[in-house]
N, C-alpha and C positions, 0 to 999 in steps of 0.2 A: 505522521512523519516519523521516519526512522532516520537518526543522524548517527550518533556514536553507537546505538544499539544497547547501551547499558541497561536502561529502563525495561525495554522489551524482553531482553534476555533474562533479567532478574525476575520479571513477571512470569515468564515461561517456566523458570525453575520452581517458583512457588506453586504454580499450577500442577506440575508434575509431582512435587512433594506432597501435594494434597489429593493425589489420586488420578489426575488426568493422564490419559494413555497417549494422546496426541495433542500437539499445540500448533495452532495456525496463527499467523500474524498477518494483518491486513493494514496497509497504510496508503494514504494518498501520494505521499512523496517519499521516495527512497534516496535520501542524501548519501548515506553510508559513508561518513567521514571516519578516517582512522581513528580507532582500532575496530570499526564496525564489522569488517570481514572477519577478523579473527574471533571476535565475540560471538558472531552468528554461527561460524563453523563449530565452535565448542559449545554452543547452546543446546537447549532442550527443544528448540523450535524445529518442527517437521516441515513447515511450509510457509513461505512468505509470498503475499500478493501485494504488488505496488502498481500504481498507474505510470503511464509514460510521460508524466508532467516534467520529469528530469531525465537526462541520459544515465543509464546505468554505468557506473564507473568501476565497479568490482565484479570479479568472477567468483561464484560460490557453487560448490557442488553440493553442500549440506548447509543450510537447508535449501530446498528447491525454491527457486524464485521464479514466479510467474508475473510477467508484465501484462497489465490489462490496459488496452488502448483506450483513451478518452479523446483522441484527437478530432474525430468526426463530430462528437458530441459538442466539444468546445467551439469548433468551427460553426456548427449550427446555431449555437447559442449567441455567438458573436454576430452572426448574419441576422438572426432574429432581432437582436438588439438594434442593429444598424437600420433594419428595414421596419422597426417599430411594430414587430409582430410579438406575439406572446412566447415567452420562453417556457412557460408552463406546458405549452402543447408538446414540447419535446419529451415530457414525462407523462403524457396522456393525462395531464391534470392530477397526477398522483402526489405532487408535491404540495398541494393546496390543503389546508386544514379547515 
């Protein structure tokens, strides 16, 4: 989850200080409360990927934000639960240990 973006921006800065040439951030939920947009624009983060679990409320040119849709997966999981089918089958059994 990225809310105010302070922690993720600080982590990106540390990674760059220790030799990282590019930094990507991936989060399930992009809340982006103020001042997240300002922090992300000024940050060392090159790329942010979030899911569409929440509507994107900010516009950012840097870093690039990519939204990964999970709508169909969530709908299938709800359907499987309602119909008492295996949710594991949605992941080809890969989520089982």
